[in-house]
C-alpha positions in Angstrom: -45.7 -40.6 61.8 -43.9 -38.2 63.2 -40.0 -39.9 63.7 -36.7 -37.9 63.6 -35.1 -41.0 64.0 -36.7 -42.2 60.9 -34.6 -39.3 58.9 -32.2 -39.7 60.1 -32.1 -43.2 59.4 -32.7 -42.2 55.9 -29.9 -39.8 55.6 -27.6 -42.0 56.8 -28.8 -44.6 54.3 -28.7 -42.3 51.6 -25.2 -40.9 52.4 -23.7 -41.7 55.9 -20.3 -43.4 56.0 -19.5 -45.6 58.5 -16.9 -43.4 60.6 -19.6 -40.5 60.9 -22.2 -43.3 61.7 -19.8 -45.5 64.5 -19.1 -41.9 65.8 -22.7 -41.3 66.8 -23.5 -42.4 70.1 -26.5 -44.2 71.8 -29.0 -42.3 73.4 -28.5 -42.7 77.0 -25.1 -44.2 76.8 -23.7 -41.9 79.4 -26.8 -43.8 81.9 -25.2 -47.3 80.7 -21.8 -46.4 82.1 -23.2 -45.0 85.2 -24.6 -48.6 85.5 -28.4 -47.9 84.6 -28.4 -51.1 83.2 -26.7 -53.2 85.5 -29.9 -55.4 86.0 -31.0 -56.0 83.2 -30.8 -60.0 82.0 -30.1 -60.2 85.2 -33.4 -61.7 87.2 -35.9 -65.0 85.3 -38.8 -65.1 86.7 -39.0 -68.6 89.1 -42.7 -69.1 88.3 -45.5 -68.2 85.7 -49.1 -68.9 85.6 -51.9 -68.1 83.4 -55.7 -66.6 83.9 -58.0 -65.3 81.5 -55.4 -64.6 78.6 -52.8 -63.2 81.5 -49.5 -64.1 82.1 -48.0 -63.5 85.3 -44.3 -64.1 86.2 -43.3 -63.7 89.9 -39.3 -63.2 91.3 -38.0 -65.1 93.6 -37.0 -63.2 96.8 -33.7 -64.4 97.5 -31.5 -60.6 96.7 -33.7 -59.9 93.7 -36.5 -57.8 92.8 -38.9 -57.4 95.5 -41.3 -55.3 96.7 -40.4 -53.1 100.0 -41.4 -55.3 103.1 -40.2 -58.6 101.2 -43.0 -60.3 99.2 -42.7 -61.2 95.8 -42.4 -59.3 93.0 -44.5 -60.1 90.1 -45.5 -58.3 86.3 -48.2 -59.2 84.1 -48.3 -59.3 80.3 -51.3 -59.9 77.4 -50.9 -60.5 74.2 -53.4 -58.2 72.4 -54.9 -58.1 68.1 -51.8 -54.6 67.4 -48.4 -55.4 68.1 -47.9 -51.9 69.2 -46.6 -52.1 73.2 -48.0 -50.6 76.1 -45.9 -50.7 79.5 -47.9 -49.5 82.2 -45.9 -48.1 85.3 -48.5 -48.4 88.1 -48.3 -45.4 90.7 -49.3 -46.0 94.5 -47.0 -43.5 96.7 -43.8 -43.1 97.5 -41.6 -43.9 101.2 -38.7 -42.5 102.2 -36.7 -41.8 105.9 -39.3 -39.0 107.0 -42.4 -40.0 105.3 -43.8 -42.9 104.0 -47.2 -43.5 102.3 -46.9 -46.1 99.8 -48.5 -49.7 98.6 -46.1 -52.9 98.8 -47.3 -55.6 97.4 -47.8 -56.8 94.0 -50.5 -59.4 93.5 -50.8 -60.7 90.2 -52.9 -60.0 87.4 -54.2 -56.7 85.6 -55.9 -54.5 87.6 -59.3 -53.3 86.2 -58.6 -49.7 85.7 -59.6 -47.7 82.3 -56.4 -47.1 80.9 -55.6 -51.2 81.1 -58.6 -52.5 79.9 -59.9 -54.0 76.3 -63.6 -52.7 77.2 -62.9 -49.1 77.9 -64.1 -46.9 74.5 -61.8 -44.3 75.2 -58.8 -46.3 76.2 -56.9 -45.9 73.0 -54.6 -48.8 74.1 -57.0 -51.5 74.4 -56.0 -53.3 71.6 -52.0 -53.2 72.0 -50.1 -55.5 73.8 -49.5 -54.9 77.0 -47.0 -55.3 80.1 -48.3 -54.0 83.5 -45.6 -53.0 85.8 -47.0 -53.1 90.0 -45.1 -50.6 91.9 -44.6 -51.8 95.1 -40.6 -50.2 96.8 -41.6 -46.4 97.5 -38.8 -45.5 95.2 -40.4 -44.2 92.2 -39.1 -47.3 90.0 -35.0 -46.7 90.5 -34.4 -47.8 94.5 -31.3 -49.5 94.4 -30.7 -49.9 98.6 -31.8 -51.6 101.6 -32.8 -49.8 104.8 -32.8 -50.7 108.6 -35.1 -47.7 109.6 -35.4 -48.9 113.2 -32.5 -49.7 113.9 -32.5 -53.6 114.7 -30.2 -55.2 112.8 -32.7 -56.5 110.2 -33.6 -54.7 106.7 -36.3 -53.6 106.6 -37.2 -51.1 103.6 -36.2 -53.5 100.4 -36.0 -50.5 97.9 -35.3 -51.8 94.8 -37.4 -50.4 92.3 -34.1 -50.5 89.5 -34.5 -54.4 89.9 -38.1 -54.5 89.4 -38.1 -52.5 86.7 -35.4 -54.2 84.4 -36.5 -57.9 85.4 -39.7 -56.3 83.9 -38.5 -54.9 80.8 -36.7 -58.5 80.6 -40.7 -60.0 80.6 -41.5 -57.8 78.4 -38.9 -58.3 75.8 -38.8 -61.9 75.7 -42.7 -62.3 76.0 -42.6 -59.0 72.8 -39.5 -58.6 71.5 -40.0 -56.3 68.3 -42.8 -53.7 68.6 -43.1 -50.8 65.9 -43.6 -48.8 69.0 -43.6 -48.4 72.8 -46.1 -46.4 74.5 -44.7 -45.9 78.0 -46.9 -44.2 80.5 -47.5 -44.1 84.6 -49.3 -42.5 87.2 -48.8 -40.4 89.9 -45.3 -42.6 91.4 -45.4 -44.6 88.2 -45.4 -41.0 86.3 -42.2 -39.7 88.1 -41.2 -43.5 87.4 -41.2 -42.8 83.6 -38.6 -40.3 83.7 -35.9 -42.7 84.5 -37.5 -45.6 82.8 -37.8 -44.4 79.3 -34.1 -44.9 79.4 -34.0 -48.4 80.1 -37.0 -49.2 77.4 -34.5 -47.2 74.7 -32.5 -49.8 75.6 -34.7 -52.6 75.6 -36.2 -51.8 72.7 -33.4 -49.6 69.9 -35.5 -49.4 67.0 -38.8 -48.4 68.5 -40.6 -45.4 68.5 -41.1 -44.6 72.1 -43.5 -42.0 73.2 -44.3 -41.5 77.2 -47.3 -40.7 78.7 -46.5 -39.2 82.2 -50.0 -39.0 84.3 -49.4 -36.2 86.9 -46.2 -37.0 88.0 -43.9 -34.2 86.2 -40.8 -34.6 88.1 -41.6 -31.7 90.1 -40.2 -31.1 93.5 -40.0 -28.0 95.8 -38.6 -24.7 94.4 -37.7 -24.0 97.9 -35.6 -26.9 99.0 -34.1 -27.5 96.0 -32.2 -30.1 97.1 -35.3 -32.5 97.5 -35.5 -34.6 94.6 -31.2 -35.5 95.2 -31.7 -35.8 98.0 -34.0 -38.5 97.6 -32.4 -40.0 95.4 -29.4 -40.8 97.5 -31.6 -41.9 99.8 -33.1 -44.3 96.9 -29.0 -45.3 96.0 -30.1 -43.5 92.4 -27.9 -40.9 92.5 -25.6 -42.0 90.4 -27.7 -42.7 87.7 -27.8 -39.1 86.4 -25.5 -37.8 83.9 -22.9 -35.3 84.3 -23.7 -33.5 81.1 -27.1 -32.8 82.8 -25.8 -29.5 84.0 -27.2 -28.3 87.2 -30.0 -30.9 86.8 -32.3 -30.4 89.5 -31.0 -26.5 90.1 -34.7 -25.2 89.8 -35.8 -28.2 92.4 -37.7 -29.8 89.3 -36.6 -32.6 87.1 -37.8 -30.7 83.8 -34.0 -30.2 82.6 -33.5 -34.4 83.0 -36.6 -34.4 80.7 -35.0 -32.2 78.4 -31.8 -33.9 78.2 -33.4 -37.1 77.7 -35.5 -35.5 74.6 -32.1 -33.7 73.4 -30.6 -37.1 74.0 -33.4 -39.3 71.7 -34.6 -38.0 68.6 -37.2 -40.7 68.2 -38.5 -40.0 71.7 -41.7 -38.1 72.4 -43.5 -37.1 76.0 -47.0 -36.1 77.0 -47.7 -34.4 80.2 -51.0 -34.0 82.0 -51.7 -33.0 85.4 -54.4 -30.6 86.5 -53.4 -27.2 87.7 -53.4 -27.8 91.7 -53.1 -31.6 92.1 -54.0 -32.1 95.6 -52.0 -35.7 96.3 -48.7 -33.8 94.2 -49.1 -30.8 95.8 -50.1 -31.0 99.3 -49.7 -34.6 100.1 -46.4 -36.1 98.6 -44.3 -32.5 98.3 -46.1 -30.3 100.7 -45.8 -27.4 98.8 -49.4 -26.3 98.6 -51.7 -25.8 95.9 -50.0 -21.9 94.9 -47.0 -23.2 94.4 -48.2 -26.2 92.8 -49.7 -24.5 90.1 -47.3 -22.1 89.4 -44.4 -24.0 89.6 -45.6 -26.7 87.1 -47.3 -23.9 84.7 -43.7 -22.6 84.0 -41.8 -25.8 84.1 -44.0 -27.3 80.9 -44.5 -24.4 79.5 -40.6 -24.0 79.4 -40.4 -27.7 78.2 -42.9 -27.1 75.6 -41.6 -23.9 74.5 -37.8 -25.2 74.1 -38.8 -28.5 72.4 -39.2 -29.4 68.7 -42.8 -30.1 69.4 -42.1 -33.4 71.3 -43.1 -32.4 74.5 -46.5 -31.6 74.7 -49.2 -31.4 78.0 -52.6 -31.6 79.1 -53.8 -29.4 81.8 -56.6 -29.3 83.4 -58.4 -26.6 86.1 -59.2 -28.0 89.8 -57.4 -30.2 92.4 -57.4 -34.0 90.6 -55.1 -36.7 90.5 -54.3 -38.5 87.5 -56.2 -39.4 84.0 -55.9 -42.6 83.8 -57.5 -45.2 86.3 -61.1 -43.9 87.0 -61.5 -44.8 90.3 -59.5 -43.6 93.5 -59.4 -47.3 95.0 -58.5 -48.9 92.1 -55.5 -46.1 92.3 -54.4 -47.2 95.8 -54.9 -50.7 96.6 -55.1 -52.4 100.2 -51.6 -50.6 101.5 -52.8 -46.8 101.1 -55.2 -45.4 103.5 -56.1 -41.5 102.7 -56.1 -39.1 106.0 -59.3 -36.9 106.6 -60.0 -34.7 104.6 -58.2 -36.2 101.7 -60.7 -39.8 101.9 -63.2 -37.7 100.9 -62.0 -34.7 98.2 -59.4 -36.8 96.2 -60.6 -36.8 92.9 -59.6 -38.3 89.5 -60.1 -37.2 86.2 -60.9 -39.7 83.1 -60.5 -40.6 79.7 -64.0 -40.1 78.0 -64.6 -37.6 80.3 -61.8 -35.2 81.4 -61.4 -32.4 78.7 -60.2 -28.9 77.3 -61.6 -27.0 74.5 -64.3 -29.6 74.1 -61.0 -32.4 73.5 -61.0 -35.5 76.0 -57.8 -36.6 77.4 -58.9 -40.1 76.1 -58.8 -37.9 72.0 -55.7 -36.0 73.0 -53.2 -39.4 73.9 -54.9 -41.0 70.6 -54.0 -38.0 68.5 -50.2 -38.6 70.5 -50.6 -42.5 70.1 -50.9 -42.1 66.7 -48.8 -39.7 66.0 -51.0 -37.0 64.3 -50.4 -33.6 63.4 -53.4 -32.6 66.2 -51.4 -33.2 69.0 -50.8 -30.1 70.8 -50.5 -28.4 74.3 -53.9 -28.1 75.3 -54.6 -26.3 78.8 -57.6 -24.7 79.9 -58.2 -21.5 80.8 
């Protein structure tokens, strides 16, 4: 198993004094000072139901976690045979002042998608304890602001992603308090969500190895309009979460420097990144930069992270314009709240863990190597 933190702890057992250990700041301490953890421990479910081994915890909408249009937020858990923990952040669009295409509800239960199925042979987490985090507020799991979009005096866009994420992690800790390893994965909007969620997961599980699988939400923005991501974060009420020490954090228009900052903060964090070269959903629909720009920027930004790290960031990149690899079916990804406009409704293709491959290595096998901490986990880019 790869564990830089383990070597650090061993070194301290052999020779670090209490004073030296006390001077070592906890990972992401600057984000806690900025209030990233202010909702952790603040909300308790008002209802819990169980069906088929799945427990769904639902929260009150009284000034707490909720979906974008005011319906309740819920999170579901399932105990597995393996005491390692899998946290999955659902994708499903985004919503801001001049664009809104997003899932708006969080029905209970766990959807039957590939990476959540205990019966899908290519799923490396099939036996893990599972926490499923629905995504229903359009703010990439970081929002902390309500909006009156139509100006009638009533809030009609509740973006409470930070509350939802925090409440879900509280359920996770209550249900699975001491996993040795946490795999945090998110697809599309959930992939974007993992970027800041990793810091909250570290708060919830201070002693676990954390492995993040970012599926088609790599934090890309607009290289021409470099203020795009900062504007989104400001509108979502989340701009204050970005640490001051992340210098010129979005200067390239992307979130790569924030990812590097996180890797520097937490030596026991690893990140796996998946994308197609010309992802039509991210490049065309949500960013509007087009396939050529998406391809060149994605390849450059991820290559930089691979080169600047110590092996804790790797990428799996395939040709084509497909979107996501963990889900398996476009309808399972979109849910009932999103209807893609033509011609996207007929041309969007999803990758799969069992079939999507580079150099004969399937995405599922690559993810298994990542999860198991094997040396064979290295970057693969389809030529």
